[in-house]
N, C-alpha and C positions, 0 to 999 in steps of 0.2 A: 505400462502405468502408469498415468497421467500425476506427476509430482513433480512439482517444482520451488527450487530454495530461489531466495533474495535476499541483497541485502543490501538495504539503501538511506536516502534520508526523505522523510517528511517532506513533499513540497508544499502543504498547507496543515492546517487542525483538519482532523477527521471529520463527518458529517455524519452525524445521528437522527434518525427517522424510526416511528414507531408505525410500523405495518400488520396491522391484524394482534395485537396484544404480540410482537415478537418484532427486538429491537435489529434491527442492519446498519452497520459504519462504512460510508464507504470514502477510500483514500488514494492518493497519490504518491506513489514514490521514486524517486529518482535515483534512478540504477547507473552509475557511472562505471565506462568499460575502458579498461586504459590500451591499449594494442600497438605495436610497431610496424611501422608501413615500410615500403619493399628499399628505399632510402635507408633504415634505421630508425628514423626519426620516430618520438611518442606521438602516438594522437589518441585523444581524451575524446567519447563520444557517453552523454549523457541519456536515458532512455526516461520517459516518462510513464510509468505502469498505473492502471485500475486493479483496485483487490477492493472486497465486499467481504465482509465477517456477520455473524447473526451472532442473535440472542446474547448470553453471557461475555461471547467474545469479543460482540459489539462492545459492549457496557463498559469495558473494562478499556480497550483501546479509547474509545471515548475519554475515558475519566483520565488516563496516564498518560495518552501520547498526545504530541503538540507539534507543530510547525519548527521543523529544524533537526527534532527528534531524530535519532537514527533506528531501522528495527531488523530485524530475523525477520521472513516469514516466511513460511510454509505454506504450498498455497494448487489446486487444484484452475487448472484452465478452462476456462467455459464461453464458446463463443457465441455469440449470439447476434443474428439480425435484426436491425431495427426494422416494425412494420411501416415506419414512417419513409426512411431511406432504404428501401430495398438492396440496392449497390454496396451501403457499408457495413460492411460484420468489424464489430467491436471483442477483444477478447478481453474478459473480465477477470483478475484471478482471483478464488474462491480462498481464505483464508480458512487453512487446518488446524496450527500450531503457527505463534510466532512469541517472540522476544523484544521489548523494546528497553531499549539504551537512549535513558534522558539523558540530556545537555546539561545536567547539572543545574536545571532551573527547576527556581519554585513556584508553583503554581498555586492560584487564590485561596483553594483545601490545605495547600500544608503552611500558608501564611496566619492561618484562623489558630 
């Protein structure tokens, strides 16, 4: 089964595009990982993972999620090889379910 679960912080505002009358939003989550090394010292690692969501999910993320917000994301992993760079494999996570945890920021729509 190809199902991945992540909780992370939006590294930037989501980017929405319209492709053949279907919305696509792309965004990057900063995912933190904390481990102890052999000496028992705590180590912090941050990975930046790429996500995409389609249709109404894309519109919802674009409207309500902003840089710095936390998101819980359920997704499936997709690997694609760029035709221009045949050596470069890219893994993108396609969102199947999500929850946005806003950082109590008012966006422009809320102020009106």
